[in-house]
Backbone as CSV, one residue per row, in Angstrom:
resi,resn,N_x,N_y,N_z,CA_x,CA_y,CA_z,C_x,C_y,C_z
1,GLN,20.696,1.689,0.754,19.492,1.451,1.523,18.266,1.906,0.730
2,VAL,17.234,1.099,0.750,15.984,1.447,0.092,15.220,2.412,0.989
3,GLN,14.753,3.500,0.397,13.935,4.472,1.105,12.528,4.465,0.521
4,LEU,11.541,4.406,1.394,10.143,4.330,0.993,9.411,5.593,1.426
5,VAL,8.703,6.210,0.494,7.945,7.424,0.771,6.535,7.246,0.247
6,GLU,5.563,7.226,1.158,4.159,7.066,0.804,3.479,8.427,0.700
7,SER,2.502,8.529,-0.195,1.761,9.771,-0.362,0.378,9.464,-0.923
8,GLY,-0.488,10.462,-0.923,-1.802,10.348,-1.532,-2.955,10.171,-0.576
9,GLY,-2.668,10.018,0.703,-3.734,9.851,1.669,-4.497,11.140,1.901
10,GLY,-5.572,11.024,2.658,-6.385,12.179,2.963,-7.701,11.786,3.564
11,LEU,-8.582,12.757,3.683,-9.926,12.552,4.215,-10.899,12.362,3.060
12,VAL,-11.671,11.295,3.113,-12.628,10.997,2.062,-13.912,10.467,2.687
13,GLN,-15.037,10.746,2.049,-16.322,10.246,2.538,-16.494,8.769,2.213
14,PRO,-17.298,8.053,3.002,-17.582,6.655,2.649,-18.079,6.540,1.217
15,GLY,-17.583,5.530,0.518,-17.919,5.332,-0.881,-16.988,6.032,-1.840
16,GLY,-16.112,6.871,-1.333,-15.192,7.609,-2.166,-13.971,6.808,-2.568
17,SER,-13.058,7.482,-3.261,-11.863,6.838,-3.796,-10.624,7.657,-3.501
18,LEU,-9.504,6.968,-3.410,-8.196,7.587,-3.274,-7.183,6.726,-4.007
19,ARG,-6.111,7.353,-4.473,-4.992,6.611,-5.035,-3.730,6.945,-4.261
20,LEU,-3.143,5.935,-3.657,-1.914,6.087,-2.910,-0.717,5.765,-3.794
21,SER,0.394,6.434,-3.521,1.632,6.175,-4.225,2.742,5.897,-3.229
22,CYS,3.678,5.072,-3.634,4.852,4.759,-2.839,6.052,4.822,-3.747
23,THR,6.977,5.696,-3.426,8.212,5.813,-4.186,9.325,5.078,-3.458
24,ALA,9.989,4.200,-4.160,11.086,3.420,-3.599,12.355,3.707,-4.373
25,SER,13.457,3.749,-3.668,14.730,4.105,-4.275,15.331,2.968,-5.086
26,GLY,16.038,3.328,-6.129,16.963,2.476,-6.845,16.401,1.249,-7.523
27,SER,17.307,0.493,-8.108,16.925,-0.690,-8.860,16.514,-1.857,-7.972
28,SER,16.804,-1.790,-6.687,16.392,-2.852,-5.774,14.882,-3.051,-5.791
29,PHE,14.141,-1.970,-6.018,12.690,-2.048,-6.096,12.237,-3.027,-7.169
30,VAL,12.940,-3.065,-8.272,12.512,-3.810,-9.454,12.436,-5.312,-9.202
31,ILE,13.316,-5.842,-8.371,13.413,-7.286,-8.190,12.611,-7.804,-7.001
32,ASN,11.905,-6.944,-6.332,11.183,-7.333,-5.128,9.677,-7.353,-5.330
33,ALA,9.054,-8.413,-4.846,7.612,-8.369,-4.662,7.305,-7.314,-3.596
34,MET,6.252,-6.566,-3.806,5.925,-5.467,-2.909,4.502,-5.603,-2.394
35,GLY,4.218,-4.884,-1.327,2.882,-4.905,-0.771,2.506,-3.594,-0.125
36,TRP,1.212,-3.418,0.036,0.678,-2.340,0.849,0.214,-2.922,2.175
37,TYR,0.574,-2.239,3.244,0.205,-2.610,4.591,-0.586,-1.465,5.206
38,ARG,-1.355,-1.758,6.225,-2.040,-0.685,6.937,-2.125,-1.008,8.418
39,ARG,-2.175,0.043,9.217,-2.393,-0.089,10.643,-3.570,0.800,11.031
40,ALA,-4.666,0.168,11.386,-5.864,0.871,11.804,-5.795,1.145,13.298
41,PRO,-6.574,2.118,13.781,-6.579,2.405,15.215,-6.889,1.163,16.036
42,GLY,-6.048,0.886,17.019,-6.268,-0.237,17.902,-5.957,-1.598,17.310
43,LYS,-5.362,-1.649,16.129,-5.072,-2.918,15.484,-3.598,-3.014,15.094
44,GLU,-3.148,-4.231,14.866,-1.790,-4.458,14.385,-1.700,-4.158,12.892
45,ARG,-0.488,-3.914,12.437,-0.261,-3.700,11.015,-0.620,-4.970,10.246
46,GLU,-1.334,-4.812,9.149,-1.739,-5.944,8.343,-1.399,-5.721,6.872
47,LEU,-1.139,-6.799,6.180,-0.882,-6.763,4.749,-2.211,-6.809,4.015
48,VAL,-2.454,-5.851,3.122,-3.742,-5.790,2.438,-3.655,-6.084,0.944
49,ALA,-2.491,-5.903,0.324,-2.361,-6.140,-1.106,-0.918,-6.441,-1.449
50,VAL,-0.692,-7.374,-2.371,0.660,-7.740,-2.783,0.736,-7.794,-4.301
51,ILE,1.950,-7.626,-4.814,2.181,-7.668,-6.248,3.559,-8.254,-6.503
52,THR,3.675,-9.122,-7.492,4.952,-9.736,-7.819,5.884,-8.717,-8.446
53,SER,7.163,-9.081,-8.543,8.176,-8.129,-8.988,7.896,-7.568,-10.373
54,GLY,7.353,-8.391,-11.249,7.028,-7.938,-12.590,5.634,-7.359,-12.720
55,GLY,4.843,-7.470,-11.677,3.504,-6.913,-11.680,2.439,-7.805,-12.285
56,ALA,2.803,-9.037,-12.620,1.865,-9.908,-13.316,0.806,-10.517,-12.407
57,ILE,1.135,-10.689,-11.138,0.237,-11.360,-10.210,-0.012,-10.467,-9.007
58,THR,-1.270,-10.348,-8.627,-1.649,-9.579,-7.449,-2.547,-10.406,-6.556
59,ASN,-2.590,-10.029,-5.277,-3.473,-10.689,-4.340,-3.876,-9.705,-3.261
60,TYR,-5.014,-9.972,-2.631,-5.598,-9.024,-1.704,-6.158,-9.712,-0.481
61,ALA,-6.134,-8.985,0.632,-6.839,-9.449,1.812,-8.337,-9.463,1.530
62,ASP,-9.039,-10.379,2.174,-10.481,-10.479,1.951,-11.202,-9.163,2.240
63,SER,-10.697,-8.400,3.187,-11.359,-7.177,3.597,-11.352,-6.093,2.521
64,VAL,-10.436,-6.181,1.560,-10.331,-5.156,0.525,-10.533,-5.699,-0.880
65,LYS,-10.635,-6.989,-1.023,-10.755,-7.612,-2.334,-11.973,-7.076,-3.081
66,GLY,-11.768,-6.713,-4.334,-12.833,-6.155,-5.148,-12.952,-4.651,-5.064
67,ARG,-12.268,-4.041,-4.105,-12.319,-2.592,-3.929,-10.976,-1.912,-4.156
68,PHE,-9.885,-2.612,-3.859,-8.542,-2.050,-3.995,-7.820,-2.706,-5.164
69,THR,-6.953,-1.945,-5.822,-6.125,-2.461,-6.899,-4.687,-2.002,-6.696
70,ILE,-3.773,-2.954,-6.607,-2.356,-2.643,-6.476,-1.701,-2.714,-7.856
71,SER,-0.785,-1.808,-8.120,-0.049,-1.807,-9.381,1.329,-1.212,-9.140
72,ARG,2.199,-1.333,-10.132,3.547,-0.793,-9.990,4.079,-0.340,-11.332
73,ASP,4.983,0.624,-11.280,5.704,1.105,-12.444,7.174,1.016,-12.082
74,ASN,7.808,-0.067,-12.486,9.195,-0.294,-12.089,10.146,0.740,-12.675
75,ALA,9.848,1.248,-13.856,10.693,2.276,-14.452,10.708,3.541,-13.607
76,LYS,9.583,3.843,-12.973,9.483,5.001,-12.099,9.804,4.678,-10.650
77,GLY,9.951,3.401,-10.344,10.182,3.001,-8.964,9.018,3.332,-8.060
78,THR,7.806,3.161,-8.562,6.613,3.587,-7.842,5.604,2.452,-7.730
79,LEU,5.027,2.330,-6.558,3.958,1.390,-6.261,2.686,2.181,-6.017
80,TYR,1.559,1.663,-6.487,0.285,2.364,-6.361,-0.750,1.486,-5.667
81,LEU,-1.705,2.142,-5.020,-2.875,1.464,-4.494,-4.091,2.313,-4.812
82,GLN,-4.908,1.844,-5.744,-6.157,2.504,-6.078,-7.236,1.950,-5.167
83,MET,-7.863,2.811,-4.397,-8.863,2.409,-3.422,-10.209,3.004,-3.807
84,SER,-11.214,2.162,-3.907,-12.561,2.583,-4.256,-13.541,2.036,-3.234
85,SER,-14.755,2.579,-3.252,-15.807,2.148,-2.326,-15.292,2.105,-0.896
86,LEU,-14.625,3.155,-0.498,-13.978,3.180,0.808,-14.999,3.140,1.936
87,LYS,-14.609,2.444,2.990,-15.434,2.263,4.172,-14.742,2.871,5.380
88,PRO,-15.506,3.246,6.405,-14.868,3.775,7.612,-13.808,2.838,8.189
89,GLU,-14.013,1.533,8.071,-13.042,0.584,8.595,-11.745,0.538,7.794
90,ASP,-11.689,1.229,6.651,-10.444,1.366,5.913,-9.546,2.444,6.500
91,THR,-10.067,3.207,7.445,-9.275,4.252,8.078,-8.039,3.650,8.728
92,ALA,-6.870,4.135,8.334,-5.611,3.579,8.811,-4.463,4.400,8.248
93,VAL,-3.276,4.156,8.778,-2.064,4.628,8.149,-1.593,3.541,7.199
94,TYR,-1.370,3.898,5.949,-0.991,2.946,4.918,0.500,3.043,4.623
95,TYR,1.143,1.891,4.539,2.570,1.786,4.303,2.840,0.857,3.121
96,CYS,3.943,1.086,2.435,4.417,0.129,1.444,5.684,-0.525,1.955
97,ASN,5.958,-1.721,1.475,7.185,-2.413,1.817,7.307,-3.663,0.951
98,ARG,8.449,-4.308,1.059,8.648,-5.594,0.423,7.658,-6.599,0.968
99,ASN,7.223,-7.506,0.119,6.371,-8.596,0.540,7.257,-9.796,0.867
100,GLY,7.353,-10.120,2.139,8.169,-11.232,2.571,8.238,-11.300,4.077
101,PRO,9.024,-12.226,4.597,9.192,-12.332,6.051,9.727,-11.033,6.625
102,THR,9.354,-10.746,7.865,9.729,-9.473,8.480,11.234,-9.195,8.477
103,PRO,12.103,-10.196,8.651,13.537,-9.886,8.588,13.996,-9.366,7.237
104,LEU,13.228,-9.582,6.187,13.611,-9.161,4.846,12.977,-7.840,4.425
105,LEU,12.163,-7.239,5.263,11.505,-5.986,4.919,12.495,-4.827,4.923
106,PHE,12.198,-3.823,4.120,12.965,-2.590,4.153,12.571,-1.771,5.374
107,GLU,13.350,-0.724,5.636,12.985,0.183,6.718,11.654,0.851,6.386
108,TRP,10.746,0.871,7.367,9.432,1.466,7.151,9.522,2.963,6.912
109,GLY,8.676,3.460,6.006,8.529,4.888,5.826,7.550,5.455,6.828
110,GLN,7.168,6.719,6.633,6.242,7.381,7.545,4.798,6.943,7.347
111,GLY,4.485,6.388,6.186,3.118,6.028,5.876,2.302,7.250,5.475
112,THR,1.086,6.998,5.008,0.175,8.073,4.661,-1.190,7.782,5.266
113,GLN,-1.773,8.783,5.903,-3.025,8.612,6.632,-4.215,8.643,5.679
114,VAL,-5.055,7.632,5.786,-6.330,7.591,5.079,-7.435,7.616,6.121
115,THR,-8.313,8.596,6.027,-9.433,8.710,6.939,-10.719,8.706,6.136
116,VAL,-11.585,7.743,6.426,-12.868,7.611,5.734,-13.958,7.965,6.732
117,SER,-14.577,9.102,6.531,-15.563,9.605,7.483,-16.445,10.634,6.809
118,SER,-17.695,10.685,7.252,-18.612,11.706,6.780,-18.649,12.900,7.722
């Protein structure tokens, strides 16, 4: 079973930056396209960034495009999300998972809380 552990969240002022990390178990991570998801207060979980299995292609939700960068280190089994120019509306619990239909997702981890506030 793939286990996902997110870290790196915290409290940051508007305009600040954070880098999130997601550690995934085993070699299964290497062959999967991955994504970062978030659930903001009062909203459904949404996909904000995706990356192909080899890391060559990335894509972003319009709400974060130009501010967030997704990357991965398959040798370390780690997925990253570099977040810059953070806005209060970025406040959410951030999760990593496979990018695909919901039946194909791994078990969700605990996520990491990002709070953007002055």
